[in-house]
C-alpha positions, 0 to 999 in steps of 0.5 A: 447523404441527406434528405431534406423533407418530402417534396410532394404526396401523390394521390390517385383520383377517378375524376381530375376536374371533380377532385380539383374542385373539392381540394380547392373548395374544401382544403384551399389548395390551388393548382400550380401545374397541370399535366396534360397527356394527349390533350387531356389534363391527367394530373395536377400539382396543388399548393397551399400557402404555408403547407409543405409538401405539395399535393399531386393528383393523378388520374388513376381510377383503379388505384383511387378505388383501392384507396377508398376508405383508407386514411392516406393523408394527414395534414398538419395544422399549427395548433389544436385550436385550429383543428376545432376551427377546421371542424366548424368551417367544415360543418358550416360548409356542410362537408361531412366528417367524422369529428374530433378525436385525441391523437397520439401524445394528446394531439387533436385530429379531425377524422372522416373527411373524405375526398370525392373518391373516398380517400380519407384526409385527416387534419392533425395538430400535435 
């Protein structure tokens, strides 16, 4: 039996439209699929060229609140210099974050970037 990788990661959010706008604007994801229930968008599948796995957002305010402050997702960037490029771009966009730290094995990590529900997204390079 084999496992080939991770298909997607799903995060709970309290407001689909607000989170969609943030993930598009800040991280460059785009919507691949909208999941509609009772005539309302309740979930999204997001993709970004060169990024695997996909990211899914699901309307679930209770779980989103529970994850606030937790670093649930670390996105891999190709090189340490790219983490610095992300920091500069976030600074220019006025997007708050916690700065750069050294990761395991000497990698570079941008910490303290929070989505609209306070879930921490880290940008990591080995």
